[in-house]
RODO-2510 file (C-alpha; in nm, 4 decimals, decimal comma):
residues 342
     n   res          X          Y          Z
     1     m    13,3617    11,2449    11,9343
     2     k    13,4469    11,1495    11,5949
     3     f    13,5346    10,8068    11,6949
     4     i    13,2132    10,7688    11,8613
     5     q    13,0354    10,8710    11,5403
     6     f    13,2290    10,6397    11,3207
     7     l    13,1633    10,3456    11,5386
     8     k    12,7930    10,4155    11,5232
     9     y    12,7939    10,4461    11,1749
    10     f    13,0060    10,1219    11,1428
    11     l    12,7714     9,9278    11,3692
    12     l    12,4804    10,0585    11,1677
    13     l    12,6501     9,9229    10,8354
    14     i    12,6526     9,5834    11,0198
    15     f    12,2805     9,5954    11,1218
    16     f    12,1729     9,7202    10,7684
    17     s    12,3340     9,4299    10,6178
    18     f    12,1732     9,1937    10,8562
    19     w    11,8212     9,3649    10,7673
    20     q    11,9118     9,2996    10,3939
    21     e    11,9092     8,9486    10,4262
    22     g    11,5868     8,9458    10,6028
    23     m    11,5667     8,9089    10,9837
    24     g    11,4655     8,5825    11,1365
    25     q    11,3083     8,2575    11,0460
    26     d    10,9705     8,3222    10,8503
    27     v    10,6912     8,1236    10,9631
    28     i    10,4428     7,9300    10,7181
    29     t    10,1027     7,8184    10,8521
    30     i     9,9010     7,5975    10,6055
    31     h     9,5337     7,5956    10,6620
    32     s     9,4492     7,3343    10,4030
    33     n     9,5801     6,9686    10,4032
    34     n     9,5521     6,9597    10,0131
    35     l     9,6435     7,2696     9,8103
    36     s     9,5398     7,0758     9,4722
    37     h     9,1556     7,0365     9,6084
    38     i     8,8682     7,0902     9,3704
    39     k     8,8349     7,4447     9,2726
    40     e     8,5123     7,6354     9,2220
    41     d     8,4092     7,8054     8,9100
    42     n     8,4659     8,1638     9,0377
    43     k     8,6489     8,4458     8,9380
    44     i     8,8354     8,6862     9,1571
    45     v     8,7428     9,0482     9,1256
    46     k     8,8993     9,3455     9,3121
    47     e     8,6599     9,6222     9,4172
    48     v     8,8245     9,9603     9,3483
    49     i     8,6976    10,3094     9,4432
    50     h     8,7997    10,6217     9,3162
    51     y     8,7414    10,9484     9,4793
    52     d     8,8738    11,3081     9,4827
    53     e     9,0125    11,4851     9,7629
    54     t     9,0885    11,8652     9,8351
    55     l     9,4428    11,9029     9,9791
    56     p     9,5219    12,1710    10,2389
    57     e     9,6764    12,3823     9,9736
    58     g     9,3643    12,3801     9,7521
    59     r     9,4790    12,1363     9,5150
    60     r     9,2526    11,8497     9,4341
    61     q     9,4047    11,4857     9,4246
    62     r     9,2447    11,1683     9,2914
    63     y     9,2752    10,8411     9,5158
    64     s     9,2096    10,4858     9,4361
    65     i     9,1349    10,2472     9,7138
    66     m     9,0578     9,8695     9,7127
    67     p     8,8582     9,7970    10,0418
    68     a     8,7895     9,4378     9,9368
    69     i     8,8511     9,1134     9,7136
    70     h     8,5183     8,9354     9,5945
    71     f     8,4917     8,5680     9,4720
    72     i     8,1995     8,5613     9,2074
    73     s     8,0688     8,2640     9,0614
    74     k     8,1085     8,2669     8,6719
    75     s     7,7818     8,0951     8,6092
    76     s     7,5352     8,2660     8,8364
    77     g     7,7075     8,5994     8,8883
    78     d     7,6496     8,5576     9,2935
    79     t     7,9101     8,6754     9,5258
    80     c     8,0362     8,3428     9,7028
    81     a     8,2707     8,5321     9,9570
    82     t     8,4280     8,8670    10,0183
    83     f     8,7719     8,9339    10,1573
    84     d     8,7689     9,2600    10,3466
    85     l     9,1023     9,4161    10,3610
    86     r     9,0238     9,6200    10,6909
    87     e     8,8834     9,3402    10,8685
    88     n     9,1576     9,0997    10,7809
    89     n     9,4310     9,3207    10,8810
    90     p     9,6297     9,1466    11,1472
    91     y     9,7796     9,4804    11,2521
    92     e     9,4473     9,6776    11,2874
    93     t     9,3496     9,5579    11,6323
    94     l     9,6891     9,6122    11,8132
    95     n     9,6579     9,7256    12,2011
    96     y     9,8642    10,0544    12,1578
    97     p     9,7497    10,4358    12,1695
    98     t     9,6424    10,5561    11,8226
    99     l     9,7382    10,8866    11,6399
   100     p     9,4578    11,0898    11,4605
   101     t     9,3761    10,9964    11,1033
   102     p     9,5030    11,2667    10,8616
   103     r     9,2098    11,4562    10,7139
   104     v     9,3283    11,3495    10,3692
   105     y     9,2781    10,9921    10,4433
   106     e     8,9216    11,0278    10,6122
   107     h     8,7451    10,8728    10,3079
   108     g     8,9892    10,6322    10,2127
   109     l     9,1072    10,2786    10,3420
   110     h     9,3541    10,4172    10,5931
   111     f     9,4716    10,1914    10,8724
   112     k     9,5461    10,2802    11,2282
   113     t     9,8516    10,4565    11,3135
   114     y     9,9959    10,3701    11,6642
   115     d    10,2000    10,5957    11,8863
   116     i    10,4776    10,3983    12,0384
   117     s    10,7056    10,6624    12,1265
   118     n    10,6724    10,5756    12,5136
   119     i    10,6794    10,2133    12,4624
   120     s    10,9933    10,0186    12,5282
   121     p    11,1922     9,9478    12,2113
   122     n    11,2748     9,6226    12,3315
   123     r    10,9067     9,5067    12,3528
   124     i    10,8391     9,6383    12,0234
   125     l    11,1398     9,4373    11,8859
   126     q    11,0584     9,1196    12,0855
   127     r    10,6923     9,1144    11,9523
   128     f    10,7447     9,2242    11,5780
   129     v    11,1342     9,1670    11,4966
   130     p    11,2458     8,9439    11,7651
   131     d    11,5922     8,8644    11,5938
   132     a    11,6711     9,2157    11,5840
   133     l    11,7253     9,2024    11,9591
   134     d    12,0364     8,9829    11,9238
   135     n    12,1762     9,2028    11,6369
   136     q    12,0710     9,5257    11,7672
   137     r    12,3174     9,8246    11,7108
   138     g    12,2697    10,1714    11,8495
   139     n    12,0141    10,3293    12,0460
   140     l    11,6890    10,2485    11,8518
   141     c    11,4223    10,4801    11,9434
   142     f    11,0563    10,4247    11,7793
   143     t    10,7989    10,7074    11,7201
   144     k    10,4966    10,5499    11,5677
   145     m    10,4012    10,2284    11,3489
   146     s    10,1354    10,1817    11,0880
   147     s    10,0349     9,9234    10,8222
   148     g     9,9548     9,8959    10,4510
   149     a     9,8223     9,6538    10,2250
   150     s     9,9275     9,5306     9,8764
   151     d     9,7971     9,2587     9,6421
   152     m     9,9038     9,0471     9,3461
   153     p     9,8154     9,1669     8,9948
   154     l     9,5243     8,9466     8,8737
   155     r     9,4854     8,7745     8,5326
   156     e     9,1581     8,6094     8,4202
   157     s     9,2697     8,2704     8,4655
   158     d     9,3989     8,2980     8,8189
   159     d     9,2561     8,0528     9,0823
   160     y     9,4644     8,1951     9,3531
   161     t     9,5539     8,5403     9,4932
   162     i     9,7558     8,6849     9,7763
   163     v     9,7184     8,9894    10,0085
   164     s     9,9954     9,1282    10,2217
   165     y    10,0090     9,3380    10,5202
   166     t    10,3287     9,5018    10,6075
   167     l    10,3684     9,6751    10,9700
   168     t    10,6346     9,9700    10,9534
   169     i    10,7884    10,0628    11,2569
   170     q    10,9385    10,4022    11,2186
   171     l    11,2571    10,5082    11,3725
   172     e    11,3198    10,8250    11,5349
   173     i    11,6163    10,9283    11,3291
   174     e    11,7790    11,1941    11,5231
   175     k    11,8066    10,9726    11,8250
   176     c    11,9225    10,6617    11,6754
   177     f    12,2135    10,7192    11,4420
   178     p    12,3995    11,0327    11,3027
   179     d    12,3727    10,9322    10,9251
   180     p    12,1118    10,6567    10,9009
   181     y    12,0696    10,4043    10,6082
   182     i    11,7451    10,2680    10,7350
   183     e    11,4311    10,4633    10,8396
   184     a    11,2127    10,1879    10,9677
   185     l    11,1803     9,8100    11,0612
   186     f    10,9242     9,5778    10,9075
   187     q    10,6993     9,2649    10,9829
   188     t    10,4909     9,1447    10,6915
   189     t    10,1894     8,9013    10,6981
   190     l    10,0792     8,7479    10,3827
   191     y     9,7624     8,5537    10,3073
   192     v     9,7082     8,2976    10,0362
   193     l     9,3495     8,2731     9,9033
   194     n     9,1943     8,0329     9,6826
   195     n     8,8990     8,1434     9,4392
   196     k     8,6613     8,0528     9,7181
   197     g     8,7996     8,3179     9,9381
   198     e     8,9566     8,0825    10,1734
   199     k     9,2791     8,1359    10,3411
   200     i     9,4899     7,8406    10,2322
   201     a     9,8384     7,9646    10,3909
   202     t     9,9626     8,2254    10,6097
   203     i    10,3240     8,3454    10,5814
   204     v    10,4659     8,5938    10,8675
   205     s    10,8110     8,7346    10,7280
   206     y    11,0327     8,9158    10,9856
   207     g    11,2300     9,2107    10,9287
   208     t    11,1134     9,2611    10,5335
   209     n    10,8553     9,4674    10,3923
   210     c    10,6606     9,3704    10,0948
   211     i    10,6505     9,5736     9,7541
   212     t    10,4931     9,2927     9,5412
   213     p    10,3429     8,9380     9,6285
   214     f    10,2890     8,6601     9,3811
   215     v    10,1940     8,2920     9,3639
   216     a    10,2889     8,0507     9,0976
   217     h    10,2081     7,6798     9,0032
   218     d     9,8836     7,6352     9,1720
   219     a     9,9634     7,8283     9,4654
   220     r    10,2326     7,5931     9,5707
   221     y    10,4991     7,8555     9,5341
   222     t    10,4445     8,1969     9,6916
   223     g    10,6868     8,4859     9,7010
   224     l    10,7428     8,8285     9,7810
   225     a    10,9763     9,1223     9,6512
   226     y    11,0933     9,3473     9,9334
   227     g    11,3030     9,6588     9,9654
   228     v    11,3531    10,0146    10,0865
   229     q    11,5211    10,3411     9,9445
   230     q    11,8104    10,4532    10,1372
   231     h    11,7707    10,7762    10,3119
   232     s    11,9948    10,9420    10,0586
   233     h    11,7076    10,8679     9,8074
   234     n    11,9787    10,7533     9,5522
   235     d    12,0191    10,3715     9,6044
   236     l    11,7663    10,0828     9,6413
   237     h    11,8243     9,7987     9,8719
   238     g    11,6162     9,4917     9,8814
   239     g    11,5598     9,1588     9,7467
   240     y    11,2928     8,8510     9,6918
   241     k    11,1901     8,5375     9,8560
   242     f    11,0249     8,2208     9,7242
   243     y    10,8424     7,9704     9,9559
   244     d    10,7617     7,6100     9,9003
   245     l    10,4198     7,5709    10,0705
   246     d    10,4434     7,1961    10,0370
   247     t    10,7528     7,1611    10,2373
   248     k    10,7141     7,5129    10,4418
   249     e    11,0635     7,6014    10,3267
   250     t    11,2047     7,9346    10,1930
   251     i    11,3727     7,7826     9,8649
   252     v    11,5052     8,1100     9,7133
   253     k    11,6358     8,4086     9,8831
   254     e    11,8054     8,6796     9,6864
   255     s    11,9519     9,0211     9,7896
   256     a    11,8719     9,2111     9,4507
   257     f    11,6056     9,4791     9,4338
   258     i    11,3461     9,3886     9,1721
   259     d    11,2049     9,6604     8,9172
   260     g    10,9272     9,4402     8,7864
   261     i    10,7459     9,0955     8,8198
   262     a    10,5672     8,9292     8,5280
   263     h    10,3668     8,5914     8,4985
   264     l    10,3691     8,4191     8,1623
   265     n    10,0138     8,4420     8,0420
   266     d     9,9731     8,0899     7,9530
   267     n    10,2189     7,9383     8,2191
   268     d    10,1519     8,0384     8,5934
   269     s    10,4808     7,8050     8,6817
   270     m    10,7109     8,0577     8,5619
   271     v    10,7673     8,4009     8,7062
   272     n    10,9886     8,6878     8,5258
   273     l    11,1814     8,9238     8,7337
   274     y    11,3637     9,2406     8,6201
   275     i    11,6682     9,3293     8,8354
   276     p    11,7836     9,6734     8,7500
   277     y    12,1430     9,8039     8,6896
   278     s    12,2133    10,1722     8,7825
   279     s    12,2811    10,2186     8,3882
   280     g    11,9471    10,1456     8,3089
   281     a    12,0150     9,7738     8,1899
   282     v    11,8862     9,4570     8,3820
   283     i    11,9279     9,1067     8,4540
   284     y    11,6195     8,9355     8,3050
   285     t    11,5656     8,6244     8,5261
   286     v    11,3233     8,3735     8,4820
   287     y    11,2275     8,0978     8,7617
   288     d    11,0603     7,7927     8,6250
   289     f    10,8911     7,6177     8,9145
   290     r    10,7864     7,3125     8,7354
   291     n    11,1459     7,2311     8,6475
   292     r    11,3025     7,4085     8,9376
   293     k    11,5396     7,5935     8,6981
   294     k    11,6398     7,9595     8,6890
   295     y    11,7443     8,1394     8,3793
   296     y    11,9176     8,4912     8,3639
   297     r    12,0581     8,7026     8,0995
   298     d    12,1907     9,0758     8,0796
   299     l    11,9838     9,2933     7,8725
   300     s    12,0972     9,6444     7,7912
   301     r    11,8899     9,9320     7,8321
   302     k    11,8232     9,9687     7,4577
   303     e    11,7440     9,5689     7,4598
   304     f    11,5072     9,6102     7,7626
   305     t    11,2876     9,8644     7,6052
   306     c    11,2620     9,6668     7,2806
   307     l    11,1188     9,3809     7,4859
   308     r    10,7686     9,3063     7,3437
   309     a    10,6790     8,9463     7,4007
   310     i    10,7308     8,6703     7,6632
   311     y    10,6752     8,3204     7,5897
   312     t    10,7087     7,9929     7,7699
   313     h    11,0531     7,9331     7,6307
   314     g    11,1920     8,2511     7,5452
   315     i    11,1455     8,6291     7,4708
   316     s    11,1113     8,8531     7,1705
   317     l    11,2693     9,2014     7,1209
   318     f    11,1663     9,4236     6,8537
   319     p    11,4367     9,6713     6,7916
   320     n    11,2380     9,8505     6,5096
   321     f    10,8976     9,7992     6,6055
   322     q    10,7642    10,1470     6,4541
   323     e    10,9280    10,0922     6,1168
   324     n    10,9228     9,7180     6,0841
   325     p    10,7042     9,5230     6,3333
   326     k    10,7986     9,2086     6,2099
   327     d    11,1595     9,2422     6,2764
   328     s    11,2414     9,0736     6,6054
   329     i    11,5141     8,8877     6,7871
   330     y    11,4392     8,5898     6,9876
   331     y    11,6282     8,4683     7,2921
   332     s    11,5744     8,1278     7,4068
   333     f    11,5764     8,0252     7,7811
   334     e    11,7536     7,7243     7,7008
   335     n    12,0023     7,8180     7,4599
   336     d    12,0575     8,1953     7,5035
   337     f    12,0203     8,2568     7,8812
   338     e    12,2634     8,1220     8,1680
   339     q    12,0739     7,8621     8,3860
   340     e    12,1253     7,6866     8,6997
   341     k    11,8826     7,4430     8,9274
   342     f    11,7390     7,5785     9,2678
***
């Protein structure tokens, strides 16, 4: 009996390491032949609604939802287009039995939850995570699946945005493995939108969820950070990917959980990533898409908390900001960071 449990556990580790790398070949579809076509003088505006809900125990909770993204003319103020998050969710019209919506979500943007407990696991895998069939380990049993949406943080100057939908396929833990490290499988669909509200690209990522999507360099490069928390709730596992929409290739694929993402305010060709250590230190990583260079440097926990400014060519730390705001340390990407081509 102990040997069987050990064997299941060992096979699960193989399955999980495969999941970490992202299952399958991601599919990129381009809806425009020229990504640098003339832009409209529009701004991209998120519609955000706040509401209060009384929970079953009597406590009141405030929620915020984003039902739509609007594309508004800067000159006239007219709304040129609207992207409705529910209408455009590719997982909202699946032909499976649905479960009741929890009362707490009745007034919010809650997508459908499907009951797949009586559906063949192989049918679910074949449709949503096809490569898992060839690498399946153990007795996978599914209970339900549901989707969620996330979007890219916007700046006033942005001419593109991205919306991602992740389908979460929930495992029935007790029937699958004695000590599981994963609790779900995923498929993610990303839509890249220009400032006219048009879809210029669709990316389907098999086997990964999406924590944060982002675009860079006039939307030629699109990326996502993915990851899950282990069932022990102590360790984070994940990574990030970058896609080149011109070549339809995945150009960067790293297994490193990201703690934060930032664009430079004056340069959308550079993306800054914070990869955490358990000690609180980070690997500060910068991808320069214009020059196809990666810069990286370890920052201690103290150094990272002193980070105050990000520039095109480096970062500034202010170790004594309260006492002496002018006392700073500057690290140049070219001279003070490790670097490599990608």
